[in-house]
N, C-alpha and C positions, 0 to 999 in steps of 0.2 A: 504494500500500500504506500509506504513512504517513497519508494522508487517512482511510482506513478505520479505522486505529488511533486517530487523533485523534477521529474522530466517535464511535467506540465508547467511548472514555474520557469524552468530554463527555456523551454520551447516558447512560452509566452513572451519572454523577454527578447528572444531572437526574432520572433515574428513581429513584435512591436517595434524593434529597431529597424527592421527592413521596411515596414509600413511607414514609419515615421520618416525614414530616409527618402522614400518615394514621395511622401506628402511634402517634405521640404523641397524636393527637386521640382515638383510641379506647381506648388502654390506660393512659395517664397520667391519674390522677385528681386529683392535687394539683399545685400550682405548682412544688413542689420536684422532683417526678418529671419534669415537663415540662422544667424547666431542666437537670437532670442529663442527661436523654435528648438534648436539643438540643446541649449542650456536648460530651458524649461522642461523639455522632454527627458533630459538626463536627470534632472532633479525630481522627476515624477516616479523614480524607481521605488523609493520607500513608500510613498502614498499608494502606489499601485499594488505593492506587496500587501500592505495592510488592508486596503479595500477589497482586494481579491480574496484574501483570507476570510474576511467578515462576510462579504456579500456572495462572492463566487463559491465559497465553500458551503455556505448554507443553501443557496439555491441549487447548486450542482449536486450536493449530497442528497438533498430532499428529492430532487428530480430523479436521480439515479436510484434511490430507494423505491420511489413510486413505480418506476418502470420495471425494476427487477421483481417487485412484489406482484405486479400485474402479470408478469411472465411466470410466476410461481417459483422464483429463485431466491426468495426471502430477501436478504440484504446484500446480495452479491454485487449489485450495481452501484453501491455507495462510493467505493474508491474511484470507479470510472467517472461517475458524476462529479465527484470532487475535482478530479483532474481536468475535466472539461470546463467546469465552472471557473476554476482558477485561471486556466489558460485564456478563456474568453474575457474575463474581467480585466486581466492584466493588459491584454492587447487594447481593449476599449479605453481604459484609463490613460494609458500612455499615449494613445492616438489623440485623445481629447486634450491632454496637457500640451502635446506638441502643437496642435492646432491653436490653442490659446496663446502659446508662445509666438506663433506666426502672427496672430492678430496684434498682440502687444508690440512685437517688432515693427509691424506696419504703422501703428500709431506713433511709436517713437521715431521711426523713419520720417513720417510726414511732419512731425513736430520739429525735428532737427532741420530738415531742408526748408520748411516754411519760415523758420526763424532766420536762417541764413539769407533767404531771398528778400526779407523785409528790412 
């Protein structure tokens, strides 16, 4: 069970990194937006781990238990549900934080260049 959870967390961070990299590549136009997106995305590792444990663990474990009981397997699906819940929430949280960083970088970028032009 612990191995599934560790693999889900590691896989979630790898997928979140790759998704955030593509998000930065396609949505961040300036260097400031890219830097803010990367920094805020990197700083979201600890909140993503916490939120995924609290929300993803509960939702995934509960869903895994419900599915396994409906199939007559008692509680065999809980570890799989935990892993899927952790993985999904880590990716979503880090993606949202990276997007927020891009938005903040855009606001800072506009503020800096508007101040220079006036």
